[in-house]
DODO-380034 format. One line per 4 residues: number of its first residue (from 1); their letters; for each residue y, z, x of N, C-alpha, C. Coordinates in pm, whole numbers, plus 50000, padded with zeros to 5 digits. Example, Ala and Ser with C-alpha at 12.3 -4.5 7.8 and 13.67 -1.06 7.14 Angstrom:
% DODO-380034
1> AS> 49431:50780:51319:49550:50780:51230:49670:50780:51320 ~ 49775:50708:51285:49894:50714:51367:50003:50787:51290
***
This chain:
% DODO-380034
1> XXXX> 81944:42830:13379:82012:42745:13476:81958:42774:13615 ~ 81960:42671:13698:81915:42684:13836:82036:42671:13929 ~ 82061:42773:14008:82175:42775:14099:82123:42780:14243 ~ 82182:42699:14331:82136:42694:14469:82254:42698:14564
5> XXXX> 82248:42789:14660:82343:42793:14771:82268:42750:14897 ~ 82317:42646:14962:82253:42597:15084:82361:42550:15182 ~ 82317:42511:15300:82414:42470:15401:82360:42354:15484 ~ 82335:42241:15422:82293:42125:15499:82411:42067:15576
9> XXXX> 82385:42016:15693:82489:41953:15775:82611:42043:15796 ~ 82585:42176:15810:82691:42272:15841:82797:42283:15732 ~ 82766:42238:15611:82862:42244:15500:82802:42323:15384 ~ 82870:42431:15344:82823:42510:15231:82820:42425:15105
13> XXXX> 82707:42430:15034:82689:42352:14912:82642:42444:14800 ~ 82702:42428:14684:82663:42502:14564:82620:42401:14458 ~ 82500:42419:14407:82448:42330:14303:82412:42413:14180 ~ 82446:42359:14063:82411:42423:13935:82344:42320:13846
17> XXXX> 82223:42350:13800:82151:42265:13706:82144:42338:13572 ~ 82197:42273:13466:82202:42335:13334:82138:42241:13233 ~ 82051:42295:13150:81979:42215:13051:82078:42158:12949 ~ 82061:42030:12913:82149:41967:12815:82142:42039:12680
21> XXXX> 82027:42096:12650:82013:42171:12525:82105:42292:12523 ~ 82117:42360:12639:82205:42477:12646:82352:42436:12640 ~ 82386:42326:12705:82524:42278:12699:82563:42241:12557 ~ 82465:42194:12480:82493:42156:12342:82533:42276:12257
25> XXXX> 82488:42395:12295:82526:42517:12223:82676:42541:12230 ~ 82737:42497:12342:82879:42522:12365:82964:42404:12320 ~ 82918:42282:12350:83004:42165:12333:82963:42074:12216 ~ 82853:42106:12148:82808:42022:12037:82804:41875:12082
29> XXXX> 82723:41846:12182:82720:41714:12245:82650:41607:12162 ~ 82565:41650:12069:82485:41554:11991:82573:41486:11885 ~ 82645:41384:11925:82742:41320:11835:82676:41247:11719 ~ 82564:41180:11743:82501:41103:11635:82401:41184:11552
33> XXXX> 82391:41312:11583:82308:41404:11505:82163:41357:11491 ~ 82108:41306:11603:81968:41263:11599:81876:41370:11657 ~ 81932:41488:11687:81851:41596:11740:81825:41588:11889 ~ 81880:41487:11958:81862:41470:12101:81997:41456:12169
37> XXXX> 82014:41525:12282:82137:41512:12361:82109:41412:12472 ~ 82181:41302:12475:82160:41197:12574:82256:41213:12692 ~ 82227:41143:12802:82314:41147:12918:82448:41082:12886 ~ 82447:40977:12803:82572:40911:12766:82663:41006:12688
41> XXXX> 82605:41086:12596:82683:41182:12519:82739:41290:12611 ~ 82663:41325:12715:82709:41426:12810:82823:41372:12897 ~ 82807:41249:12944:82909:41187:13029:83044:41174:12958 ~ 83040:41156:12827:83165:41140:12752:83250:41267:12755
45> XXXX> 83187:41381:12785:83260:41509:12789:83268:41562:12933 ~ 83262:41473:13030:83254:41509:13171:83365:41605:13214 ~ 83489:41572:13181:83602:41655:13226:83595:41795:13167 ~ 83561:41805:13038:83551:41937:12974:83439:42019:13037
49> XXXX> 83326:41954:13060:83211:42024:13117:83243:42078:13257 ~ 83307:41996:13338:83341:42039:13474:83439:42157:13473 ~ 83541:42148:13387:83637:42258:13378:83571:42387:13334 ~ 83483:42377:13238:83412:42494:13186:83320:42555:13292
53> XXXX> 83246:42471:13364:83155:42521:13467:83231:42586:13582 ~ 83343:42525:13622:83423:42581:13731:83481:42716:13693 ~ 83514:42732:13565:83568:42861:13519:83460:42969:13515 ~ 83336:42930:13488:83228:43028:13470:83147:43057:13594
57> XXXX> 83170:42983:13703:83098:43006:13828:83202:43036:13936 ~ 83200:43158:13988:83302:43203:14083:83233:43248:14212 ~ 83280:43198:14324:83220:43228:14454:83322:43293:14546 ~ 83280:43401:14614:83362:43466:14717:83281:43474:14846
61> XXXX> 83353:43468:14958:83291:43486:15090:83371:43588:15168 ~ 83304:43697:15206:83371:43807:15280:83497:43853:15208 ~ 83490:43860:15075:83601:43907:14995:83707:43803:14965 ~ 83696:43684:15023:83793:43578:15001:83744:43483:14892
65> XXXX> 83834:43445:14803:83798:43352:14697:83775:43212:14752 ~ 83672:43146:14702:83640:43009:14744:83678:42911:14633 ~ 83730:42797:14672:83763:42690:14578:83646:42593:14572 ~ 83592:42573:14451:83476:42486:14438:83511:42341:14464
69> XXXX> 83629:42296:14417:83671:42159:14440:83603:42063:14344 ~ 83614:41932:14371:83552:41833:14284:83400:41841:14292 ~ 83334:41793:14186:83189:41801:14179:83128:41664:14157 ~ 83010:41647:14213:82931:41528:14189:82835:41559:14073
73> XXXX> 82844:41484:13964:82760:41508:13846:82649:41403:13837 ~ 82531:41450:13802:82420:41359:13781:82318:41424:13687 ~ 82227:41344:13636:82118:41395:13554:81999:41426:13644 ~ 81929:41535:13615:81809:41569:13691:81701:41615:13594
77> XXXX> 81578:41591:13630:81464:41625:13545:81396:41751:13597 ~ 81371:41845:13505:81288:41962:13533:81169:41958:13437 ~ 81079:42054:13453:80957:42052:13372:80986:42059:13223 ~ 81098:42124:13185:81127:42141:13042:81235:42047:12991
81> XXXX> 81269:41941:13065:81363:41845:13010:81471:41803:13108 ~ 81576:41741:13052:81685:41686:13133:81796:41788:13152 ~ 81846:41796:13274:81952:41890:13310:82074:41813:13361 ~ 82189:41875:13345:82311:41829:13410:82322:41900:13544
85> XXXX> 82331:41825:13653:82342:41882:13786:82483:41861:13839 ~ 82547:41969:13882:82679:41962:13944:82666:42014:14086 ~ 82720:41939:14182:82713:41977:14323:82855:41987:14379 ~ 82887:42106:14433:83018:42130:14493:83003:42156:14643
89> XXXX> 83109:42133:14717:83119:42175:14858:83238:42270:14867 ~ 83216:42399:14841:83326:42496:14832:83405:42509:14963 ~ 83532:42540:14946:83621:42570:15058:83662:42716:15051 ~ 83636:42792:15157:83665:42935:15159:83765:42964:15272
93> XXXX> 83892:42962:15241:83996:42984:15340:84002:43131:15383 ~ 84036:43153:15507:84053:43290:15556:83924:43355:15601 ~ 83812:43286:15596:83683:43342:15640:83660:43297:15784 ~ 83647:43391:15876:83637:43358:16018:83495:43326:16063
97> XXXX> 83394:43390:16002:83258:43364:16045:83198:43244:15971 ~ 83082:43200:16018:83011:43095:15948:82978:43143:15806 ~ 82984:43052:15711:82965:43092:15573:82822:43140:15545 ~ 82724:43089:15619:82588:43139:15599:82566:43275:15663
101> XXXX> 82668:43326:15735:82661:43461:15792:82755:43557:15721 ~ 82836:43505:15629:82931:43589:15555:82862:43658:15438 ~ 82929:43761:15387:82880:43828:15266:82927:43745:15147 ~ 82835:43681:15078:82868:43593:14967:82850:43667:14835
105> XXXX> 82941:43645:14743:82933:43702:14609:82943:43587:14509 ~ 82845:43577:14422:82845:43472:14320:82845:43537:14183 ~ 82939:43494:14099:82943:43540:13960:82914:43421:13869 ~ 82821:43441:13778:82780:43336:13685:82795:43390:13543
109> XXXX> 82875:43322:13462:82905:43375:13328:82910:43261:13227 ~ 82806:43180:13225:82797:43067:13132:82681:43087:13035 ~ 82696:43043:12912:82593:43043:12808:82562:43183:12754 ~ 82595:43288:12829:82557:43423:12787:82614:43457:12649
113> XXXX> 82735:43411:12618:82795:43443:12488:82720:43374:12375 ~ 82659:43259:12403:82587:43185:12300:82439:43224:12293 ~ 82383:43270:12403:82240:43304:12408:82221:43418:12507 ~ 82198:43538:12455:82188:43653:12546:82055:43658:12621
117> XXXX> 81964:43564:12592:81840:43555:12669:81851:43452:12781 ~ 81966:43385:12787:81987:43287:12894:81990:43358:13029 ~ 81939:43291:13133:81937:43347:13268:81979:43241:13369 ~ 82041:43285:13476:82071:43198:13590:81981:43238:13706
121> XXXX> 81903:43143:13756:81813:43169:13867:81878:43119:13997 ~ 81917:43210:14082:81987:43175:14206:81890:43172:14323 ~ 81894:43063:14399:81818:43053:14522:81915:43031:14637 ~ 81906:43115:14738:81987:43102:14858:81895:43048:14968
125> XXXX> 81928:42931:15020:81840:42864:15117:81920:42825:15241 ~ 81933:42922:15333:82003:42900:15459:81901:42892:15573 ~ 81944:42840:15685:81853:42825:15798:81801:42959:15847 ~ 81887:43062:15844:81850:43193:15900:81782:43285:15800
129> XXXX> 81799:43260:15672:81734:43345:15572:81733:43277:15437 ~ 81641:43323:15354:81632:43277:15216:81634:43399:15125 ~ 81688:43381:15007:81699:43491:14912:81700:43434:14770 ~ 81692:43520:14672:81698:43476:14533:81745:43591:14446
133> XXXX> 81787:43559:14325:81834:43661:14232:81830:43605:14091 ~ 81826:43696:13996:81827:43661:13854:81957:43712:13795 ~ 82038:43622:13738:82167:43658:13680:82155:43662:13529 ~ 82209:43766:13468:82192:43789:13324:82322:43846:13267
137> XXXX> 82332:43861:13135:82453:43924:13078:82478:44062:13135 ~ 82371:44136:13166:82386:44270:13222:82415:44266:13372 ~ 82372:44159:13440:82392:44145:13585:82444:44005:13616 ~ 82570:43977:13582:82623:43842:13601:82669:43813:13744
141> XXXX> 82668:43914:13830:82720:43896:13966:82619:43946:14067 ~ 82609:43875:14178:82514:43914:14282:82578:43895:14418 ~ 82547:43984:14512:82591:43972:14650:82470:43939:14737 ~ 82490:43846:14828:82379:43808:14916:82431:43798:15060
145> XXXX> 82348:43842:15153:82374:43820:15295:82241:43827:15368 ~ 82246:43817:15499:82123:43811:15578:82036:43935:15560 ~ 82098:44049:15530:82020:44173:15512:81925:44163:15394 ~ 81956:44074:15296:81870:44060:15179:81733:44002:15213
149> XXXX> 81720:43944:15333:81592:43886:15371:81497:43990:15430 ~ 81544:44114:15450:81457:44220:15502:81345:44246:15401 ~ 81219:44259:15448:81106:44274:15356:81122:44385:15252 ~ 81180:44499:15292:81196:44608:15196:81296:44571:15086
153> XXXX> 81404:44500:15123:81500:44456:15022:81436:44353:14929 ~ 81356:44263:14987:81286:44162:14907:81188:44230:14812 ~ 81113:44329:14864:81018:44402:14780:81088:44465:14660 ~ 81198:44536:14685:81269:44603:14576:81324:44505:14475
157> XXXX> 81377:44393:14522:81436:44295:14431:81329:44233:14341 ~ 81212:44202:14398:81108:44137:14318:81035:44236:14228 ~ 81038:44365:14262:80988:44466:14166:81069:44459:14037 ~ 81202:44453:14052:81289:44442:13935:81261:44315:13857
161> XXXX> 81242:44202:13928:81214:44076:13860:81082:44083:13782 ~ 80981:44148:13840:80852:44161:13773:80861:44244:13647 ~ 80931:44357:13654:80950:44441:13535:81023:44364:13427 ~ 81130:44295:13468:81211:44222:13370:81130:44110:13305
165> XXXX> 81046:44041:13384:80968:43931:13328:80872:43980:13221 ~ 80810:44094:13244:80719:44148:13142:80796:44187:13017 ~ 80909:44249:13033:80984:44299:12918:81046:44188:12834 ~ 81076:44073:12893:81129:43963:12812:81021:43862:12776
169> XXXX> 80900:43878:12831:80790:43785:12801:80715:43831:12679 ~ 80761:43791:12562:80702:43839:12437:80555:43802:12426 ~ 80515:43685:12482:80375:43647:12474:80288:43741:12558 ~ 80335:43784:12674:80259:43879:12756:80250:44015:12687
173> XXXX> 80358:44059:12624:80358:44187:12555:80261:44185:12438 ~ 80267:44078:12357:80179:44068:12240:80034:44064:12284 ~ 80004:43990:12391:79868:43984:12441:79819:44123:12482 ~ 79902:44196:12554:79865:44329:12599:79842:44423:12480
177> XXXX> 79931:44420:12382:79914:44505:12264:79789:44469:12186 ~ 79754:44340:12182:79632:44297:12113:79509:44361:12176 ~ 79514:44383:12306:79401:44444:12375:79400:44596:12365 ~ 79510:44655:12321:79521:44801:12320:79502:44866:12184
181> XXXX> 79521:44789:12076:79525:44853:11944:79393:44918:11905 ~ 79279:44869:11958:79150:44929:11923:79113:45047:12012 ~ 79191:45075:12114:79156:45180:12210:79132:45316:12146 ~ 79215:45362:12049:79191:45495:11992:79086:45498:11880
185> XXXX> 79013:45388:11860:78908:45382:11758:78772:45364:11823 ~ 78668:45414:11754:78531:45399:11802:78461:45293:11719 ~ 78390:45202:11786:78327:45091:11716:78217:45138:11622 ~ 78200:45066:11512:78095:45092:11414:78031:44959:11377
189> XXXX> 77933:44962:11285:77864:44839:11248:77941:44760:11144 ~ 78054:44811:11102:78130:44746:10996:78259:44690:11052 ~ 78345:44648:10962:78473:44591:11003:78564:44700:11059 ~ 78675:44657:11112:78767:44747:11180:78813:44860:11091
193> XXXX> 78835:44832:10962:78890:44934:10873:78795:45051:10854 ~ 78669:45035:10894:78571:45143:10879:78544:45214:11012 ~ 78607:45171:11116:78584:45234:11245:78637:45377:11244 ~ 78574:45461:11326:78609:45601:11332:78716:45627:11438
197> XXXX> 78797:45730:11413:78897:45769:11513:78828:45834:11632 ~ 78874:45804:11751:78821:45867:11871:78851:46016:11868 ~ 78757:46094:11918:78774:46239:11915:78820:46295:12050 ~ 78801:46220:12156:78839:46266:12289:78936:46166:12351
201> XXXX> 79037:46219:12418:79140:46134:12475:79093:46065:12603 ~ 79010:46132:12681:78973:46077:12811:78908:45938:12801 ~ 78808:45917:12712:78749:45782:12702:78851:45676:12661 ~ 78948:45716:12578:79051:45622:12535:79137:45580:12655
205> XXXX> 79178:45680:12734:79259:45650:12852:79182:45562:12950 ~ 79053:45591:12969:78972:45511:13061:78958:45368:13011 ~ 78945:45352:12879:78936:45219:12821:79065:45140:12845 ~ 79178:45207:12825:79308:45142:12848:79325:45106:12996
209> XXXX> 79287:45197:13085:79297:45169:13229:79209:45051:13269 ~ 79090:45040:13207:79002:44928:13237:79066:44796:13196 ~ 79131:44795:13080:79198:44673:13032:79313:44635:13126 ~ 79398:44732:13157:79515:44704:13241:79473:44663:13382
213> XXXX> 79371:44731:13437:79323:44699:13572:79264:44560:13576 ~ 79184:44525:13476:79123:44391:13472:79230:44283:13466 ~ 79333:44306:13385:79442:44209:13373:79518:44199:13506 ~ 79539:44313:13570:79611:44316:13698:79535:44238:13805
217> XXXX> 79407:44268:13819:79326:44201:13922:79324:44050:13898 ~ 79305:44012:13772:79292:43869:13740:79420:43793:13767 ~ 79532:43843:13717:79655:43765:13737:79701:43769:13883 ~ 79664:43875:13955:79697:43879:14097:79623:43769:14173
221> XXXX> 79499:43742:14133:79419:43638:14199:79484:43502:14182 ~ 79510:43463:14057:79565:43329:14035:79711:43319:14079 ~ 79784:43428:14070:79923:43426:14117:79927:43397:14267 ~ 79843:43468:14342:79840:43446:14487:79791:43308:14524
225> XXXX> 79685:43260:14456:79631:43128:14487:79730:43017:14456 ~ 79806:43032:14348:79902:42929:14310:80021:42928:14405 ~ 80076:43045:14435:80194:43052:14521:80163:43001:14662 ~ 80041:43026:14711:80006:42982:14845:79956:42838:14848
229> XXXX> 79952:42772:14732:79919:42630:14728:79772:42597:14711 ~ 79687:42698:14691:79544:42671:14675:79512:42615:14537 ~ 79590:42652:14438:79571:42602:14302:79705:42550:14250 ~ 79702:42434:14189:79825:42378:14131:79795:42324:13992
233> XXXX> 79776:42413:13893:79745:42367:13758:79864:42297:13694 ~ 79839:42197:13611:79950:42129:13542:80027:42226:13453 ~ 80159:42224:13463:80242:42318:13387:80228:42297:13237 ~ 80196:42172:13196:80195:42144:13052:80078:42206:12979
237> XXXX> 79978:42258:13054:79870:42326:12982:79869:42476:13003 ~ 79944:42526:13099:79944:42670:13124:80003:42747:13006 ~ 80122:42706:12959:80187:42778:12849:80107:42773:12719 ~ 80051:42656:12677:79963:42657:12559:79841:42746:12577
241> XXXX> 79786:42750:12699:79669:42834:12724:79703:42982:12710 ~ 79824:43021:12755:79867:43160:12739:79879:43193:12590 ~ 79938:43101:12512:79950:43123:12367:79813:43134:12303 ~ 79718:43050:12345:79583:43056:12289:79513:43186:12324
245> XXXX> 79542:43241:12441:79483:43370:12478:79529:43480:12384 ~ 79652:43471:12337:79704:43568:12239:79624:43558:12110 ~ 79597:43435:12066:79520:43413:11942:79382:43474:11954 ~ 79311:43444:12062:79172:43489:12076:79164:43640:12095
249> XXXX> 79259:43699:12165:79258:43845:12183:79277:43916:12050 ~ 79368:43866:11966:79391:43928:11835:79274:43904:11742 ~ 79219:43782:11743:79104:43751:11657:78984:43837:11692 ~ 78967:43866:11820:78857:43951:11865:78862:44089:11801
253> XXXX> 78982:44137:11769:78996:44269:11706:78936:44274:11567 ~ 78920:44159:11502:78874:44153:11364:78723:44134:11351 ~ 78652:44127:11465:78510:44092:11461:78418:44213:11447 ~ 78473:44333:11446:78389:44451:11431:78293:44468:11546
257> XXXX> 78166:44497:11517:78066:44524:11620:78043:44402:11708 ~ 78078:44282:11658:78057:44158:11734:78168:44131:11835 ~ 78271:44214:11835:78384:44189:11924:78342:44203:12070 ~ 78406:44126:12155:78378:44128:12298:78447:44248:12363
261> XXXX> 78393:44288:12478:78457:44394:12554:78599:44351:12592 ~ 78696:44435:12561:78834:44393:12579:78873:44380:12726 ~ 78812:44458:12814:78846:44446:12955:78802:44310:13009 ~ 78692:44255:12952:78647:44123:12995:78746:44015:12949
265> XXXX> 78794:44029:12826:78897:43936:12779:79022:43947:12865 ~ 79059:44070:12899:79177:44090:12981:79163:44021:13115 ~ 79042:44024:13173:79022:43960:13302:79027:43808:13290 ~ 78952:43753:13193:78946:43607:13179:79084:43549:13151
269> XXXX> 79155:43608:13055:79285:43552:13020:79395:43597:13116 ~ 79369:43705:13190:79463:43742:13295:79473:43635:13402 ~ 79363:43563:13425:79367:43451:13519:79467:43346:13473 ~ 79468:43320:13341:79560:43221:13285:79703:43270:13294
273> XXXX> 79726:43398:13259:79861:43453:13263:79917:43452:13405 ~ 79830:43462:13506:79874:43457:13644:79944:43327:13677 ~ 79897:43216:13617:79964:43088:13637:80105:43091:13580 ~ 80122:43159:13466:80255:43171:13407:80348:43253:13495
277> XXXX> 80297:43362:13552:80377:43442:13644:80418:43360:13766 ~ 80326:43276:13814:80354:43194:13931:80469:43098:13905 ~ 80474:43041:13785:80582:42946:13754:80718:43016:13760 ~ 80723:43143:13717:80847:43219:13723:80888:43243:13868
281> XXXX> 80791:43281:13951:80821:43307:14092:80867:43180:14163 ~ 80804:43068:14131:80845:42943:14194:80987:42905:14151 ~ 81021:42933:14025:81157:42907:13977:81257:42995:14051 ~ 81220:43121:14076:81311:43212:14144:81334:43172:14289
285> XXXX> 81236:43104:14347:81252:43062:14487:81204:43171:14581 ~ 81080:43158:14627:81023:43261:14713:81076:43249:14856 ~ 81116:43361:14916:81159:43358:15056:81038:43342:15148 ~ 81034:43233:15222:80919:43207:15309:80900:43316:15414
289> XXXX> 81010:43377:15457:81003:43478:15561:80949:43612:15511 ~ 80943:43630:15382:80895:43758:15327:80808:43732:15204 ~ 80715:43636:15218:80633:43594:15105:80547:43708:15052 ~ 80483:43783:15141:80396:43892:15097:80476:44000:15025
293> XXXX> 80595:44031:15076:80679:44132:15012:80720:44087:14872 ~ 80753:43958:14857:80793:43906:14727:80677:43911:14629 ~ 80560:43865:14672:80441:43867:14585:80403:44010:14548 ~ 80402:44097:14649:80366:44237:14622:80466:44304:14530
297> XXXX> 80595:44279:14553:80697:44340:14468:80689:44290:14325 ~ 80670:44161:14307:80661:44105:14172:80539:44162:14099 ~ 80425:44166:14168:80304:44224:14107:80325:44369:14069 ~ 80387:44446:14159:80413:44586:14131:80506:44600:14011
301> XXXX> 80608:44514:14004:80699:44518:13891:80629:44488:13759 ~ 80541:44388:13761:80464:44354:13641:80382:44475:13594 ~ 80319:44542:13690:80235:44658:13653:80320:44774:13600 ~ 80433:44798:13662:80520:44904:13612:80570:44871:13472
305> XXXX> 80603:44744:13449:80645:44702:13315:80535:44721:13213 ~ 80411:44688:13252:80297:44707:13161:80273:44855:13132 ~ 80279:44936:13237:80253:45079:13218:80358:45142:13128 ~ 80482:45093:13135:80587:45144:13046:80552:45111:12901
309> XXXX> 80500:44990:12877:80460:44951:12741:80343:45035:12695 ~ 80244:45054:12782:80128:45137:12748:80172:45280:12720 ~ 80261:45332:12804:80308:45469:12785:80382:45489:12654 ~ 80449:45385:12605:80519:45395:12477:80424:45378:12360
313> XXXX> 80324:45291:12374:80236:45257:12262:80124:45359:12241 ~ 80060:45402:12349:79938:45482:12337:79959:45615:12264 ~ 80063:45692:12293:80081:45817:12218:80098:45795:12067 ~ 80167:45687:12028:80184:45657:11886:80050:45618:11825
317> XXXX> 79974:45534:11894:79842:45493:11842:79749:45613:11830 ~ 79753:45703:11928:79667:45822:11924:79704:45911:11805 ~ 79833:45926:11779:79877:46011:11668:79840:45951:11532 ~ 79837:45819:11521:79813:45753:11393:79667:45709:11373
321> XXXX> 79580:45733:11470:79447:45673:11470:79361:45711:11349 ~ 79385:45827:11286:79305:45871:11173:79355:45817:11039 ~ 79466:45749:11040:79527:45706:10914:79480:45567:10872 ~ 79480:45542:10740:79450:45409:10690:79561:45311:10729
325> XXXX> 79682:45364:10744:79793:45280:10785:79763:45215:10920 ~ 79708:45294:11011:79680:45238:11144:79573:45130:11135 ~ 79464:45155:11061:79355:45058:11053:79397:44932:10979 ~ 79462:44951:10863:79495:44836:10778:79619:44761:10824
329> XXXX> 79724:44836:10851:79852:44771:10881:79863:44735:11029 ~ 79839:44834:11118:79860:44810:11261:79751:44721:11318 ~ 79623:44760:11296:79514:44685:11359:79484:44555:11284 ~ 79447:44568:11154:79407:44448:11080:79525:44356:11051
333> XXXX> 79629:44413:10989:79746:44331:10957:79815:44281:11081 ~ 79830:44368:11181:79895:44327:11305:79818:44218:11377 ~ 79684:44229:11380:79604:44127:11448:79613:43993:11375 ~ 79611:43996:11243:79625:43871:11167:79762:43807:11193
337> XXXX> 79865:43889:11195:80000:43836:11222:80008:43775:11362 ~ 79942:43841:11458:79945:43790:11595:79867:43659:11605 ~ 79756:43647:11530:79682:43520:11528:79772:43407:11480 ~ 79844:43431:11371:79933:43328:11317:80044:43294:11417
341> XXXX> 80104:43398:11476:80211:43377:11574:80159:43300:11695 ~ 80041:43338:11744:79984:43271:11859:79951:43125:11832 ~ 79902:43097:11709:79874:42958:11672:80003:42877:11669 ~ 80110:42938:11616:80239:42870:11615:80286:42838:11757
345> XXXX> 80274:42937:11847:80313:42914:11986:80231:42802:12049 ~ 80098:42803:12019:80011:42701:12077:80053:42562:12034 ~ 80073:42545:11903:80113:42416:11849:80248:42374:11906 ~ 80340:42469:11913:80474:42441:11965:80469:42398:12111
349> XXXX> 80388:42466:12191:80385:42437:12334:80307:42311:12366 ~ 80213:42274:12279:80143:42148:12297:80238:42032:12269 ~ 80340:42058:12185:80439:41955:12155:80422:41889:12021 ~ 80334:41943:11937:80309:41882:11807:80424:41902:11710
353> XX> 80516:41996:11741:80631:42018:11650:80752:41937:11691 ~ 80745:41864:11802:80860:41785:11846:80882:41664:11755
***
């Protein structure tokens, strides 16, 4: 869901955009069972939807409860489909200062019970400052005020967002693991199952650092170019391209001596993954006043998230590197499974399964 707090014409406004697909999880809106939720089916449940949204979105200003009041409902289009948009003009009695200068607290508690991967993306867009936050089952409430626009606060907040994005981005994790599984093995002229276990740890660590560094440099380039407006790739091909990168990285593991240098793959496909990171940042709403802090924090968070994955995986791979289980099951079987999974993602994201 997309949540926005703004103050046009000196009036506090709260907007919530929720995907019709997510609303269907709660209200079973698809009455004719054709697999599509229409605007007409949504409008028929207008009163229920409004009551439910008002109960699950709670706003306070300087400790005082705000009344959302009546809402204007309309359909809005986002990149992934049709959303229900509700716009309120909250009333906060007992607050003496301007609402854009008050300490605001927003609690969002919708869809989490039906889908624990659901997130609310909050953007605060006031004349004096901009801010953003990610609301989740673990963090359903957020406080925002002018202090949140300070570069150090922005840096810290986007570090958390970067770490979280890597940890919930299964395609990024699978891609990274595809590039790491061969690290504790030494290449031979035969297939992977005949490769020898590495005897020294230092070359393995250097190989892993080369992969991670190449991926970091590459996605940082495209992330920065996209956010600053130099590149604007169509969203409908970025996600399939990320899925295809997973396929090719895993397939490369099965080529034996013919396999490409993994750090080169990490760099080339890291450029593609950078576009995916940019779409997340744009959804979160970048603060114009602290753009560099937000970009730097998100990048740092992504790297910390990656290093945590590497730190968990590498010791296990090093311990198992001499076993047939590692060669057959982890490397060969795992790479084949990832190829199949990546092909499924590619087909799904192209839209051939719709």
